[in-house]
C-alpha positions as CSV (number, residue, x, y, z in Angstrom):
1,M,0.0,0.0,0.0
2,K,2.8,2.4,0.9
3,T,4.6,1.8,-2.4
4,R,1.4,2.6,-4.3
5,L,1.0,5.8,-2.4
6,R,4.6,6.7,-2.9
7,K,4.2,6.2,-6.7
8,L,1.0,8.4,-6.6
9,C,2.8,11.2,-4.7
10,A,6.1,10.9,-6.5
11,P,6.0,14.4,-8.1
12,I,5.9,15.9,-4.6
13,L,8.3,13.5,-3.0
14,N,10.9,13.8,-5.8
15,I,11.3,17.5,-5.1
16,F,12.3,16.8,-1.5
17,E,14.2,13.5,-1.9
18,S,16.6,14.7,-4.5
19,G,20.1,15.7,-3.7
20,E,23.3,14.3,-2.5
21,G,25.5,14.7,0.5
22,E,25.0,14.6,4.2
23,Y,21.8,15.6,6.0
24,S,20.8,15.8,9.6
25,Y,17.7,13.8,10.4
26,K,16.0,13.4,13.8
27,A,12.9,11.2,14.4
28,S,11.2,14.1,16.1
29,H,11.4,16.2,12.9
30,R,9.0,13.7,11.2
31,K,6.5,13.8,14.1
32,I,6.6,17.6,14.2
33,L,6.1,17.7,10.4
34,M,3.0,15.5,10.7
35,Y,1.6,17.7,13.5
36,M,2.3,20.8,11.4
37,G,0.3,19.2,8.5
38,L,-2.6,18.6,10.9
39,L,-2.3,22.2,12.1
40,F,-2.5,23.5,8.6
41,F,-5.5,21.4,7.9
42,V,-7.2,22.8,10.9
43,L,-6.3,26.4,9.8
44,S,-7.7,25.6,6.4
45,T,-11.0,24.5,8.0
46,F,-11.2,27.6,10.2
47,S,-10.4,29.8,7.2
48,G,-13.2,28.0,5.2
49,I,-15.7,28.6,8.0
50,A,-14.7,32.3,8.3
51,A,-15.0,32.7,4.5
52,I,-18.4,31.1,4.4
53,A,-19.6,33.2,7.4
54,S,-18.4,36.5,5.8
55,E,-19.6,35.5,2.3
56,Q,-16.4,36.7,0.7
57,L,-14.5,34.9,-2.1
58,G,-11.2,36.3,-1.0
59,G,-11.2,33.7,1.7
60,L,-10.5,31.0,-0.8
61,I,-6.8,32.0,-1.0
62,P,-5.9,31.2,2.6
63,I,-8.0,28.0,2.4
64,L,-6.0,26.8,-0.6
65,V,-2.7,27.9,0.8
66,F,-3.2,26.3,4.2
67,F,-4.6,23.1,2.6
68,L,-1.8,22.7,0.1
69,I,0.9,23.2,2.8
70,G,-0.9,20.7,5.0
71,V,-1.0,18.2,2.1
72,V,2.7,18.5,1.5
73,C,3.6,18.2,5.2
74,V,1.5,15.1,5.6
75,I,2.8,13.4,2.4
76,V,6.4,14.1,3.3
77,G,5.8,13.2,6.9
78,F,4.1,9.8,6.2
79,L,5.6,8.7,2.9
80,G,8.9,10.7,2.5
81,S,12.4,9.4,3.2
82,D,14.6,10.7,6.0
83,R,16.3,12.9,3.4
84,A,13.0,14.5,2.4
85,V,12.1,15.2,6.0
86,A,15.6,16.7,6.6
87,K,15.3,18.8,3.4
88,I,11.9,20.2,4.3
89,W,13.4,21.3,7.6
90,G,16.5,22.7,5.9
91,S,18.8,20.4,7.8
92,R,21.9,19.7,5.8
């Protein structure tokens, strides 16, 4: 199942898994990344509620931004290699 999901998400994962050289990885970075993804999903939800309540289409921008950041964080956190997690944190 994980290999199928990795193939499906390969365009996103390839960005973060590319590169050579040393990197600094800690297991806590992966956990924090998954929690950050959850946090961005929650922010996206609250932005959606606020946009619906205020009846303004300008609220779609934060919804999309928070949602896409959350998707990337969750994909890299659950499916990404140690290098991808280190690269998203900027650890080299």
